N, C-alpha and C positions, 0 to 999 in steps of 0.2 A: 539075561540077555534082553536087550530092548527089543520090543516088537517092531518088525519091519513094516513101515508104512508103504502100502501098495499104491502106486499112482495109476489111476484109471485112464485108459485111452479114450479119445472122443467117442469111439464106437461103443465102448463099454458104458460110458456115461449116458449115451443116447439110449442104450438098451435098458438102462435102469428106469428111465422115464417112459420109454416106449415111443418117444417122438424124436426123430433124428434132427440134427441141426442142418441148416440149408447147405453148408459146405459138404455134408455127408451124402447128399442126394444127387445122384447122377441123372438129371432129367434134361434132355436136350431142349425141350420147349422152354423150361424155366431158365436155363442158361442162356438161350438165345434172347429171351426177353430181358435178361439182365443188361444186354448190350443195346437192344433196339426197342425195348418195350415202352419207353416213355413216349407219350402220344405224339409230340411234335417231331420226334426223330424220323419216324416212317413217313410222316406227312412231308417233311422237307426232302427226304430221299425221293419220294414219289414225284415231287415237282422237278427235282434236278435230273431225274431219269429222262425228262423230256428235253434236256439241254442245259448248258451252264447258265447261271443267273446271278445277278448282283444282289446285294443286301436289300435294297429297296424293292427290287422285283419280287423277292420272296415275301416281303412285308405286304405288298399289294395282293399277292395271291393267297396269303394265309391269315393276315390280320394279327400275326404274332407281335407282341410288344418288342421294342428294340432290345431290351435287356434279356428277355427270354430267348429271342432269336440269336443274339450274339453268343449266349451260353451254349445253346444246342449246337450251333455250327462249330463252335470250338470243341465240344465233346465229340461230335461226329468226325472232325478232323483228327483228333487225338486217337480215335479208335480205328482210323484207317478207311473210313467210308467216303470222306470228302477230301478234295484238294483245291487249291486256288490256282486259277489259270488266268492268263492275260489275253484279252481279245479286244482289238481296236483301242488299246490304251486303257481299257477298263480291267479291274481285278474282279474276277467272277468265281463263283463256287461251282465245282463240278464233281460228279461222282467218280470214284476210283473203280477199278475192276471189282474190288470187293463190294462196293456199293451197287454196281450193276448186277451183281449176282442176286440182289434182293428184288429184282424186277418181278419175277413170278409171284413172290409173296405179296408185294404191293398190289399187283393186278388181282390176285385171288381175293384179297381183303375187300378191294373196291367192288369187284363183281359180286361178291357175297352180299354186300350191303344193298346193291342195286336189286338183286334177285329177291332179297328179303323185303325190301320196300315195295317191290312190285307185287309179290305174291301174297304177302301178309297185310299190306296196307297199314302198317304200324307206324309209319313215319308221317309226321305232320308237315307235308310239303308246303303248306302255306307260309311257313316261316322263311321260305326261300324266295318270296315274291320280290325282294329288293336285292337279290343276288346279282353279281356282275356277269355280263355275257362271257367275259374272259374265262371265268371259272367253269361255266357250263361247257363252253367250246373245248377247253382243254381236258374236260372229263368225258368227252364223247367216246374215246377208245374204250372206256369202261362200260359205256352204255350200249355198246355194239351188240346187235343180235348176230352172233356168229353164223347161225344157220342161214340167215337171210343174206349174209355177206359172202358166202362161199361162191367163188367163181365170178364175183362182181368186179367191175372196173369202172368206177364212176367218180367224177370230181365235182364237188359243190363249191361254189363261191358264196360266202355269206357277207353281205354288206349291211352293216347296222348303223343307224343314225341315232343322234341324241346322246345322253349321258352313258358313258361306257362303250360307245360305238367304235367301229373300226371295220377292217376287212380281214377275213380269214379264208383260208383254203382248206377244205376237208376232202381227203381222198380215201375212198374205200377200194381196197384191192385184195381180192381173193381171201376174204375172212379177216382182214386187218384194217385198221383205221389210223390215219396219220393226220394231224392238225398242225397248221403253221399260220403265222400271221402274214398277211400280204395277199395281193391279187393272184389268181390262178393264171398260169400260162395258157391253159385251155380248160374252160369250165363247161361241163355238160349241162349243169343246172345252176342258175343264179337266183339267190333269194335277196330281197331288199326289204328291210323292215326297221321299225322303231326298236331300239335295243331292248327296252323294257318289255314290249309285247313279244318279241322273239323269245326272250327267256321264258315267258309264260307258256308259249306254244311248245318250246322244246321240252319243258317239264310236263306238259300235258295239263297245265292249269288254265290255259286260255284256249278257247275254241278257235282254230285257225280260220274258219269261215267268217267268224265275227271280225277277226283282225283284217281279213281281206275286204270285207264289207266296208270297214272304216278306213280303208286305204293305208293300213299300217303294215301290210304284208303283201308283197308281189313275188311272183315266181316266173322266171323266163327260162327257156331252153327245153330240154327233153322232159319225158314223163316221169323220170325217176324222182322219188320223194324221200326226204330225210327220214321221216318216221317209219318208212318201210324197213330201214336198217337199224334204227335205234329204239331202245326201250324208252317209253315216256312214262314217268313215274306216277302220273295221275291222269284220269280221263274225266273231265268235267261233263256236265250235261250239255248236249248240243245246243248251240245258240238258236233261239226261236226265229231269228232273222235269217232268211235264205240269201245266199250270194246271188249276184246277177246271173240271169239265165245263160248269158254268153261267156261266163267265166270258164277258163280252161278246166278240164276235168280234175286235174291235180289240185286246183284251188277250190273246187266245189266240194269234194269229198272230205268229210271230217277226219277220215283215217289216212288221208293222202296229202301230206303237207310237205 
């Protein structure tokens, strides 16, 4: 009688080597990353959680090459995270309900990096000296000091001149931060600055007193200050040059910009 050949099941084959195959491992972290683990996917979802955007809008915010961006958007659409919508005659990309459910994950990752950069000082922030104001402003919700923002209700208007300039409204309300392009209907505080200098001030790479001294940063309105509510990722040495004696307090103190 011919010897029967036994066929091994995948689990038996795995036990023989002691190492399971990927499809034999039920690991929610690994399985989730199969869908969203590629770097650009979560980056794109993060931007689209702030509102629908066009192809070029996403390129400006991310720097992704057209070919890679097109591929990732197609994959995210196929997996049910994105859809296309029409607004004002434009075809835009928007997150679906499935994509919106990733908001806590995107926020947690961004805030983890901010805390890590602040606490451990392991990030070379000087590589961001040419970053755009748009990317910093749209990242402010991730830089928010929640404890300082609890119970707050203040609206800032940011007017930036020069390359990358524009006008943005930043509203802090009871522990949350919302940013949109455009003038504020009612601003409690208004900043006017050179775009490049404002980026440095926002990241903590430029002493705001020096920016004020050189006429590149002005502040009008109430005493509320942006850096009371937001983490600044670096703190340079204070500028040796003092601001004018009659400068408002909020523009004299290096911790109050």
